[in-house]
N, C-alpha and C positions, 0 to 999 in steps of 0.2 A: 504493500500500500504506500501511497505517497504521503508526504507530510501534511498535505491539505485534506486528506481523506477524513470525512466526518466521523468515521468509525473510531479513529484514533482519539478523537475528542470524547466519544462515548466511553471508551475504555478508561481514559485517564481522568475523566471528570470527577470532581468531588460530588457526593450525593447528599441530599437533605433527608434526614430521617423523619419518618412519620411520627408525629408527637404522640399518637395513641400507643406506640410501641416503646415509648421512652423507658418505662419501668422494666419491661422485659429485657430491653437492650442493655440497660445498666447492669442488671443481674448477670446476663450472659457474658458481658465484657469482663466482669470479675472472674467468672468461671474460666474464660479463655486464658487468663494468666496462669491457670493450672494445666495448660495444654501440654502437648507432647513435642513441642519444638517446631522447627521449620517443616513445612509440608514436604512429604516424600514424593517420589515419582508416582504417576497414576498406576503404572504397572511395574512394581519393584522386581528386581532380579534376586538371585540367591544372595544371602548374607556373605559379605567378604570375609568376616571373621570365621575361621574354620570351626572353632568350638561352637559358635552360635549356629552356624549352618548345620553342624552335627546334631545340636539340640532340636532344631526345627525339623530335621529329617526324622528324628526319633518320634516327635509328636505326629508327624505325617504318617509314619509307619503304624503307629498305634491306631490312628483314625482309619487307616486302610484295612484294618482287621474287622471293621464293622460293615454292616450292610451298605452297599453303594447307593447312589442316588436313584438308580433305576429299580431297586428292589424295595417295595413299599408294602406296608400293612396299614390299610386305611383307618387310622386312629390317631388321636392326639393324647391318648392316655399316658404314654411314656414321657413326652415332653412336658405335659401338665404336671406329672409327678416330679420331674426335675425342677420345674419352676417353683413348685411348692417347697421343696427342701432348700432351695436357694433363697426363699423369702419373696417370691414373685417380683423379681427385678423389673420385668417388663411392664409393671404397673406404676413404675416410679417416674414415667415421662409420657407425654402424649405421643401419638404416632400417626403416620400416614402409611396405609397398607396398599400395595399395588399388586394386582393380578392381571391376567390377560394372556394372549398367546405370543404376540410379538411387541417389541418396543418397551418392555418393562424396565430393563436396565438403563437405557438412554433416558427414559422418563424419570427414573429415580435420580439419576445424576443431575438432571435439570431442576428437579424439585429441591435437591440438596443445595445446588448453587444458589437458587433463589432464597432459600431460608438463610443460608450463610451470608448472603449479601445484606440481609436485614438483621445481621449480628446475632443470630441464634446459633447456638452450638448444636451441631448435627451429628447423628450416628446414622450410617447407611449400611444396610445388609443386602447384598445382591449375590446372585449365582447364575451360572458357574463362573469360575475365575478364568482369565485369559492365560496368565502365566504362573502367578504365585497365589497360593491358598490365602495369603494374608490380604489379598485384594477384597475378599468377601466382606470384611469388616472394616469400615472406614469411620474415622472421627475427624470432624472439621474438614471434610473433603479430601482426606488423604488416607490411604490404607494404613492400618495400625502397623507398628514396627514388628519385626520378627520377635524381638524381646518381649513386647507386650502380648503378642499372640501366644507365646510359650507360657508366660506368666498366667494369662487368663485360663489357659487349658489346665495348668497345674493347680490353680486355685480351685477350680470346680471339679477336678478329677475325682476326689473322694466322694463327692455327691453323685457323680455319674455312676461310679461303681456301686454306690448304695442303691440307686434306682435300678441298675442292671440286675442286682440280686433279687429285687422284688417283682420284676416283670417277667412275663412269659418269654419275651424277646428282648435282647439288649437294645439300648438306644442305637439308632442308626448314625452313620456319618453325618448326614444332614441335620439330624436332631441335635447331635453334640455341638455342631457348629452354630446352630440357632441358639442353643443355650449359652454358648460362649459370647455370641453377639449381644444378647440381651443383658448378660452380666457385665460385659465391657461397657455398654451404654450407661448402665446404672452407676458403674464405678467412676466414669469419666468426670462428672455426670453430664448427660446431654440435655438440651432443652426440648429436642424432638427427635424421634427416630423415623427414618424412611426405610420401610421394610418391603422387600420384594418377595413374593410367594415363590416357593420352589417349583411346585406343580399343583395345579388345581386351586384349592382354596379351603373348602370345608374341613378336610382332614390334613391339610398341609401343616408341617411342624410350626410354621410361623404363626398359625392362627390361634395362638393363646393370648394375643393382644386384642384389645377392644379399641380399634382405631376410630378417632373422631372423623377421619376422612378416608374413604375407600375409593381407590382408583381402579378402573377396569379399562385397560388398553384393548385394542382390537382383538376380538376372538376369532380364531380360525381352527382348522382341523390339525391337531397335533396331539400326541399321546392318546390316540383314540382307543387303544387297548385298555387304558386305565380311566379315561375321563368321559368317554362316550363317542358315538359314531356321528353325531350331528353337532353343529355349533350350539343348538339349543340345549342338548344334553351336557355339553362341555360347560356352558354358561351356568347350569344348575350347580355344578361343583364350584365354579369360581365365585358364584353369588354368596358362598359361605362366609366370605370376609365382610359382608355388609352387616353391620351390627345395629342394635337398637339406637334410634335417634341420630345416626351418623349422617354425614353428607356423602353422597355418591357422585363421583365424577366419571361420566361415561364417554369414552371415545366412540366414534362412529362404529356401529355394530350391525351384523346381519339381523334381519327382522326377528327370527326365532330367538336369538340370543338376547336382543333388546327386550322382548316380551318377558322372558324369564327374569332378567335383572330388574325390570320395573315392578314386576309382581313381588319380588323379594323386598324391594324398597318399601312398597305399600305395607307389607306384612310387619315390618319392623319400624314403621313411621320414620323412615329415612327421607331426607331431602335429596332430590335428584337434580343434577345439572348435566345437560346433554350437548355433546359437540354438534354444531350445526343449528342449534336452537338457542340455548342460553350462552354459549361461548363458541369460539371457533377461529379458523384462519380467514382473515379478510382478504389478504393478498400476499403474494410472495414473488420475489425476483431473484434470479441467480446472481450471486456476487462472488468476488474473488475469495476463494477459500471457504465458501459457504453460501448463505442466502440472506436477503433482507426481507423481513416479514412484518406484516401488520396483523395484530391479533385483537379479537374482541373478547374481553374477559367478563367476569361476572360484575365487575364494577365500571366497565366502560372500555374505551379504545386504548390500545397500547401500540403506538406507531414507531416505525423505523427502528426495529430491533434487529441487530446483526446476530445471526446464529452461525457459528463456524462449523456447521455440519451440513452434509449434502443430502438432498432428496426430499420430495414432498412429504414423506412419512415423518421426517424429523420435524418439519414445521407443525404437523398435527400433534406429534409428541409434545412440542413446546406449548401448544394451546392447552393440552390436557394438564401439563405440569403447572402452567400459570393458574389455571382454574383451581387446581388442587391447593396451591399455596394461598390463593385468595380465600378459598373456603376455610382453610386452617385459621386465617386471620379474621374470619367473619365478614369478609367483603361480600356484598350482595345480600347479607342478612342483617347482622348487627351494625355494619358500617356501610354507608352508601358510597363512599369515595373509593376510587381505585388505588392500587399500590403506587408508590412513588416511581414514576416512569424512568428516571435516571438510574435508580437502583435496579429496576428490572432489566434495563439495557445492559448495565454492567454485569449482572449475573449471567445473562444468556451469552454475552460475548466471551465469558470465561469457560463455557461448557466444553468438555472433551468427552469422547466416548471411544476408548481404545478398541480396535478390532471391528469398528462399524464404519465402513467406507474410509478406512485409514490409509493414507498414502505413506509408504515406508521406503520408497526408492524412486529415483528418476532415471530416465535414459536406459532402458525403458521404464515407464511408470509401473510400479507394482502396488496394487491396492488390496487391502485385506478386508474381508467382510464376513461376519459370523452367521450369515443366513444358513439355516439348517432345516427349513421346511418350505413347501411350495409358496405359501403366502409371503414369507420373508424373502424368498428368492425373487418373486415377482416385484416386490418393492425395491430390492437392490438393483434389479435389471433396469427399472424405470429411472432410478437415481443415477446410475452409471451413465445411461444414455443422455441424461440432462446435464450432468456435471463435467463429463469428460468427452473429448472429441477424438476417440480412438478410431483409427482407420482399420485396425486389426487387433482384436482382443482374444487373448489366450486364457482359458480357464484352467485353474488347478483345483481339483475337487477331491476332498477326502471327507467321507461322511460316516455317520454312525449307522450300525446295522438295524437299529430299531426305528429309523425314520422313513418317510415316504421319499425315497431317493429318486425314483422315476419322476415324480412330480417336480422335485427340485431341479433335476436335469432338464426336463421339458421347459421349465421357466427360463432357463439360461440358453437353451438351444438357439434361439434366433440371434443372439448377440455374440456367441463364441465362434470364432473362425475354426478353432480346434480346442480340444479339451485333453488335459493330462490328468488321468485318474491316479490316485495314490491312496495311502492310508496313514493315519497318525498312530501314535504309540499306545493309545487307549485300548483296553480289552474290548471296548464297545465298538471299535472301528470296523467298518465293513471291509472284508478282504478286497484288495485292489483288483484281483481278477474277477471277483463277483461283481464289483462295481463296474468294471470295464464291460462285462457282458450286457449290463443294462444300458450303459452309455452307447455301445455300438447300436443297440436297437433304436436309440433316440437320435444319435448324431450320424450314424453310418460308420463303417469300419475305417474309412480313410481319414476321418476327423478325430479319431481317438488314439491316444498314446498311453501306454501303461508304464508307470514308474513306481513300484511298491514303496521305495524309500522317498520320504518327503524332500530331502536335500536334492536328490536326483530329479524329482518332479519340478522343483523350482528352477533348477538349472536348465532343464529341457524347455520349460515354458518361456523363460527369458530368451533362450536361443531362438525359439520360434517367433517371438515378438520382434526380434532384431533382424529377422530374415530380409525385410524390405528396406533395411538401412536405418541408421541411427535417428534420422529426422523424419521417418515415415509415419510416426504416430502410433506405433504398436504399444500394447499394454498387456498386463497380466492381472487377473483377478483371482485371488486365493480365497476359497470359500468352502461351505459344506458343513462346517462344525466349528464351535468355539475352540476346541482342542487343536484342530488343524491350524486355525488362525494363530493361536498362541504359540505353537511350535514354529510356525513360519516366521512369526515376529522375532523369536529368539535367533533363528537362523539368519535373518536379515539384519541382525545387529540392533534390535530395538529392546532387548531385554537387559 
């Protein structure tokens, strides 16, 4: 950007605080002096200290002995028992709870940025992680340190073992991490927690909170073996996070899903705000490094907001995030005035979302995106076409075996000149040859290359992108799984 770019002024401008938040802000500023130091990288690498790295690996190894995130027993009894013996830390702060199929993590990051800009101390819990397990638990916008992660685990480990001994099944990997997050937030302490559901809603381990604001991002078909075969059935599970007298922020939804969510809201006397009616995206224009958007919030218009993320779906995520934060502060209900526009602009200008249309290399351009289902792939394809002018795009796809891989590949088929299929290191990864067989049916044999090792796949794709010369506009999109993207990120020097 040039020196005269108005976005520089937005980012650097001093902001006027809303007088209604003065008391809260004064308290949270005091708490901030007890924080954890300078913010860390969005996606931390392994600890440089060998002893610390060994201690973190020991915790990771212990967690790995528990049920993984794909093995579930639909119940919150175990996590509720853990919360009980810990003294219900999740009830010591208000929370915003987020469910949906796609966009949850990006929306959570935007909500966190907005709350932080208004001087509230935040805790954010999201999943899965891109590279480091510590990413899942954040304080004040930064992943907790490896030291703090280990300390939190060791602090609650005796209580975990106590609950394990009393239950039919041991606490799962995700349940233990959820307990750690809620305990870390209480210990910080945070002013508000931003919590992303792991899967579903009703019986998800995170659902031991009674959030004042429930957010539902767009629902589509994913995890159909566990959540239901239709978007309406899936919405029934996700509606479980909507609690008595809460405010529900609904992104645009399929009709059957919207009906289920609205019915649940009526049953529990929740207030509903719907994208496209009470709030939404007024306009958007592509800008350098992102987009310039105008939003209609619950309290009025918010104009000329720079969002450094690509794609129409990120603008819609921003509208949902803004409405959620407005609802948290009572805008549109107790307070008629909108949030301070300069503060909102500053917050959105600071948002990052690693692994979501993230450029990690130039010449040729390599983009990482964690799309892992057909709906996410379609959104990514639309965003790539809008934000990048590739003359030739090569795909690198490594997917999980439990996903609709054919649907994902079909979404990318029109835009990939060729696709290199591979596999990541996860036990959930689809075998490269099995993935290739499906890819050949979608792309044809001549457009598919198989490289079981991800480093080889990246090298092959970059070579293909360079075939027409350095300045021909070739690019590479690495996608199919958060794990594939995370491992590619490390290989390309971003870890």
